[in-house]
N, C-alpha and C positions, 0 to 999 in steps of 0.2 A: 788440087783439093786435100784437105787436111785428112790424115788418116783415119781420125776417129769420126769425122763427118760423114766419110766414104762407108764405114762400118755401119753406122746408125742409118744410113739411108738404104743400107742393103738388107735391113732386118724385115723379117716377113711377119706382118700381122697375126697369120695362121699360125706360124710357130712360137709366137709370143704368147698366143691364145692357149696353145698347147702347153706352153712351160708353165704358164699360170695354173691351169689345171693339174698338171703333175704335181706342182707346189702345194696346192690345197688338199689334193686327195692322198700326196704322199706315195703315189703308185702310178708308174706308167701304164699299167694294164688297164686300171681304172680310169683313166685319163683317155686311154684308146678306145675304149668302150664307150665312153661320153662322145668323143668325137666321131665315132662310127667308122674308125680306121683300124689297121693293124697295130699291135703293139710294136712291131720292128720298124713301121714307118714313123711312129713317135720317137722311138728311140735314135733314129737314123737323123730326124730334123734336129733332135737335142744336141747330137754329137756334132752335126754341122754348125749348130750355133755357138757352141764351144770353141769349136776349132776357128770359127769367123772372129771371135771376140777374143781369143787367146786367154780364155779363163775357165777354170772349172766351177760350174753353176751348181751341180748337183753332187751329194755324195752318197754312196749307196750303203745300207745297213741290212740287219737281218730282216724288217719287216716293211722295207721299201726304201724310198728315197726322201732326202731333205735338202734345202737348199743350203749352199754355203754361204758365207758372208757376202760374197759378190753377188751369189743368186738371190738372196734376200733384199739387196740393193737394185738388182734387176727387176725383181718382184714387185717392189713399190714403185717403180716407173712403169713398169707394165700395165698395173691397175689403173694408173691415171690415164695413161695412154687409151685404154679399151674403155673407160668412162668417157672420155672426150669423144672417141669415135662413137658410142652410144648415143651422146647427146646430138652430136652432128646428123647422125642417122634420124633422130627424132624431129629435130629442126627441118630438115629437108623433106621428111614426109610429110609434115604438115604443109608445105608449099605444094608439094605432088598431089595433095587430096583437096588443093584450093582453099585451104583455111590457113592462115599465117600465124596460126598459135592457138592453144588450149591451154588456159591455165587454172588448176585446180588449187583453191585456197581452202585452209579450215579457219573458222574464226569463232571467239566466243559470243555468245549473242548480246551481250552488252554493245559489242562493236557493230555487230549486225543491225540492232536496232536503232542505235545512236547516229552513227557516221557512215557505214559502209554504203546505203541507198544512194547518197548524193555523190560521193566519192567515186562508186562503180559507174553510176550513172555518166558522170563526166568522161571517164575512162572509156566505155562504151561507144559513146559518141565519138570520141576522138581516134578510136581503133575498132571500127565496125567487124572487121575479119578475124578479131580474135575471140575465140569463145571463153567464157568464164564458168566455173564451177564451183560455186561456193557452198559449203557445207558446214553445219554447226557441231562444233565440239567444244567440250570442257577446255580450259585453258592447260590443265595438265596433260589431256588427252593430245592437245595441238602440240606441245612441247615435244612430246615423246613420239608423235609421227614426223615431225621435222629432224628429230635427231636421229632416227632410225632409217630416213630417207624415203619413206612411203608417200610424202607428199612435199613439194617444193616450197612453198609459201605458208606461212601462219600468221595469224593475229590473237595475241594472247596479252593476259596480264601475268606477272609472276613477282611474287613479293620477295624473293632473294635472287641471288646470282643467276644468269643463265647457265644451262647445263653445258658440258662439253660439247663440242662439233655443232654448236648452234651461234649465229651471228643475228645481232638484233639492231634494228633501227628504230628511233621514236615514231610512234604514231601519235594517236589522239589521247588527251586526258580527261578524265571526268570527276565529279566530286560527288560524294555519297551525300544522301539527303535523309532527314528523319521524316516520314510521311505521318501525318497525324489529322484527326478530324478536327474541324474548325472549332474552335472555342476550347480546345484540349489544354489542362493545365500546364503542360511543359511550354506551352506558348508565351507564360508569364515568366519563366525562368530564362529565357534566351537573352542573351546580352544587346544592348543598345548603343549606338545607333546601328550597328551592323549584326544584325540577329544571327545567332550562332550558339550551337549547344555541344558541350560536352556529351560523349555517349554515354559515359558513367550516369549521368543525370536521368538516364532513359531507363536503366535497369530495374528500376522500382516496378515498372508496367510489363504487361504481357506484349509478346510480338507475334506478328502475323510474319513468319519467315518464308524464304524461299527453299528450294529443295536443299538437302544437307551438305551436298557435293559441291555446293556453288561457291566461287570465290568469296562472294560478300558473305554467305553463311560463315565460312571460315573465318574470316576478319571478325565478324560480330562474337564469334565464341572465343577467339583470341583476346579481344578487347576487353570481355567480360571476365575472363580468367585473370588477366593482367590487372584489375580492378579488385581480385577478390572475390567476385560474384558469379553467379551462373545465369546463363541467359534463360530467361522464362519464355519459351516459345510455345504459344497455345497451339497455333495452326500451322502446319507446313503447307504452301501451295506452289504449283509450278509456273504461274501466269501472273504478271504484273496486273492484268484487268481483275483478276480474282482477288489479288492482293488488296486493291484498291477498294473492291466492293466490301470486301470483310473489314478493312479498316473504317470504312464509312459506315457499316453497321454495328460500330463500337467493340468488334472483337480483338482489337489489339492495334499496335502501332507497327510501323515497318521501315525497312531501309532499301533505297535503290537510288541509282545513278540520276542526277538533277536532269539531264536532257531527256532520259526515259520518263521521270515525273512528268514532265514538261508535254511530251507526247501522250501520256495517259489522263491528264487534266481533263475534267469534264467527266469523269467515271465515278465521280462522288462530291461529298461537300467537304474537300481535303484541303490541305494546305502542307507546305514542306519547309524543314529548318534545315539549313547546312550544319553539317557536322563538323566541329571545331578540331576534331582530333587529325594528327598528320596522317594515319592511315586511310582516311576517307578521300584523300587526293590520290587519286591511281593513275598511273602512266601505262598505256598499252603499247605492245611493239609489234613491229613487223619481224617477223623472223624466218630464217632460211639457214641451211647448211653452210652454203657459200655463196653470197649475192652474186659474185663476180662469175662465178660457174654456171649460173642459171640460164636457161633457155631464152633467146631473145623476148619472146613474149611474157613470160614471168619477171625478167628482168625488168622492162617496160612498165609492168603492174608495179613492181616494188617501188620504183622510182617516183612514180606518181603518186603513189599513197602517201610517201615520206614528203613529197612537195605539198599535198592537199593538207598535209598535218602542220603545215606553217601558215597555212591562209585562215581566215576566220571562217567560222561555221556558219552555214547558211542558215535563215530563218526556218524554224519549225513548221511542218505542217501536222496538226494532231491526228493522230490514228487512234482507233478504238477497238482494231481487232485484237484476238488474243495472242499475247507474247509471253515468251519465258524470259528469264535475264540470269546472267552469271555475273 
């Protein structure tokens, strides 16, 4: 057996964990307290590790210890090894408990309302032993949660580049529409034979808007500013059903995703015009820190959602329950 292979096979996970803790705390004494063992035992293990590898891994200074360049390299690999062990333990624990997976997903409500019911229904039918935990969050919150590692999978919109430490796969697209009462003057301004409207043409009118932190609200304010105008938002609501009723009663016009409007139709004497602006066509994303490193159940769901995104959308089943949208 090659000498380097023999050395790595003899490495103790306990010793590597102690080494990582010493590096993180900068103190053998603090690492010993965390591990509930004597400081002399920690020191002995580290000394044996250095002898086994033939390297100096730690250097002492007046306030404790710090890793040498070789120690920094070992620390990087140690963290990766320990993370893999944690994932292995989590996967095996799920089998031990009789559940072959538990996936927590954060998603914005545009995706939850328009796409996820059908896509998750198919996944649940094919994988009945995998538990799904779906929670609504704003896109910015979902990005932050995935980036910091507090959740494995997210679905969101993002107007710019993905932040560091986040991988993305395309999910569904939607198209924002302007919702109007039937007979509204803007219907005469739409181009023909494919009716569409520039958002700037609507800025003379008052809006019934969604909550201010929504991605749609942000896009509308940015578009108004780009046109040198201000957004005249008369009323702010949190639900699409409320928005439709307000518009139906002449309190303004609004913007929402096309498929969501189709789900809400019947809540008033309303019609919708597609917005011609480029920003009105939105791409949503499936995001993770590292798709290849996901537990099996999460990896299966990510692959399923990406595959569903390539398929035609199923027919809509109208719903009239209160919803919010981002």
